[in-house]
N, C-alpha and C positions, 0 to 999 in steps of 0.2 A: 539249779533246781528246775525241773522240767516245767514246761508251759502250763501244763495241766495242774500241777501241783501248785504252781503260783496262782492260778484263777481260783482254785479251791481253797487255798489258805487266804485270798483276800476276800473271798466269799464267806468263809468262817469267822474271818475277824470282825465282821459287822453283826455277829451275835451278841448280844449283851450279855456279861458274864452270870453265870447261875442260872440262865434262861433255858429251858428244856430245848434240845435240839429240834423239835417238832414245830414248836411254836414260832422259831426265829427262822426256819427254813425257807418260808416264803421269801423274805428278804435276801437272804442268801443266794437262793436260787436265782432270783430276779437279777442280783448283782452279777452272778456268774454269767447269766445269759447276755447281758449288756456288756460285759468284758469279751466274750467270745464273738458277739455280732461286730462288736467296734473292730476286733482283730481281723475278722473275714472282710469286713469294709476296707480296712487297710490293705490285705492283700490283694483285694480285687483292684484296686487304685494303683498300686503298684505294677500289677499287670496291664493297667490301661496305659500307663506311662512307657512300659516297655513296648507295648504294641505300636504307641504312638512313634516312639523313638526308633523302631524298626523301620515304619514307613516314611520317616524324614530320612532315614538313611538310605533307603531305596531310591529316594528322589535325589540324593547328593546333597542334602542338606546337614552336613556332619555337625555343626556347631549345635543346631537345633536338637538334633538326636542326642548328643551328649547332654544336652540341657535336660530333656526328658528322662534319659537314663539316670543321671543325678538325681532327680526327683523320686525316681522308683527306688533308689538305693537310699535316700533320706527316710523313706517310709520303711523299707524292708533291707538293712545292710548286708542280709545273708545270701542276696540272691545272684549266684554264681552267674546266671545267664546274662543279667544285666551288667555284670563287669566286664564279661566276655565281649558282649555287644559293644559296650562303651571302649573297650581296647580296640576293636575292629575300626570304629569310628575315629579314633585317636590315630591309628596307623593310616587311614585314609588322608589325614591332615599332616601326615609325615611326623607325628610325636611318637617316635618309636620309644623312648624312654617312658613316656607317660602309658602308652600301650602296655609296655612290660609290667608296670606296676599293676595294672588293671588285670592283666593275665595271672600274673601272681597270686592276686587276690582271689580270683575265681578259683584257681588251682588250691588255694588254700582251704576253700569251702567244700570243692568238689573235685578230689585227686584224679576221678577217673573223667574228666571232661576233656577229651581228646582233641576237640577243635581248638581249646584254649593253649594246648602244647604246639599245635600246628601253627597257629597265630603268632605264638609268642617266637616260634623258632623264625617266622619272617621278619618280625621286628629284629631279633638278635641278627639275621644276616644282613638287614639294612645297615646295622651299626657295625658290620664287619666282625662281629662274634660268631664266627664260623663254627668254631667247636660246640658251643652253646647252642647255636641252631641244628646242628646235627644232633645233638644230643636230645633236644625237644622233638624233633621230626622222628627219631628213634622211639621215644616216649610214646608218641601219637599212634605209631604204627604197633607197638606192642599192645597197646589198649585196644585199638580197632584194627586189626590188620586188614 
C-alpha cells in the first residue's frame, strides 16, 4: 500500500460508522495532517543524522559517524545514501565485509547508485575478490561513464 493510501486509510478509519463524510472530515483531515507532519519530522531528523555522520566521517571519527548513520537508518531504513556512507566508514575501519553488506543494501534500494558499486569494488579488492571488484567497477562505469 502506498504511503498516501495508508495515511488516507488511517484518517478515514477514524470516521464513525454511518456518519456523513463532511461531518467527520475535520477529524480525519486533522489526523492526516498530524501523520504527514510526523513523517516530515522523521525525514528531517534522518537527514540531520546523515549530515552529522558525514561531518564526523570527515574528521576521521568513523565509529561516531557509523553511530549517527545507524540512527538515521532507524528512522528511515530506505535511505540508500546512509547505507553507502556507513559502508565507506566501515571500509575506513577495515571492516570490508560489513562495508559490502551496507553497499549491497544501498544497491537494493537504489540500483543506479554508482558510487556504491565503486566502493563495493574497493572492499572486494581488499578481500582479494578481484573478479567481483572488476564486475563492480565495470557496473559503476556503465552507469556513469
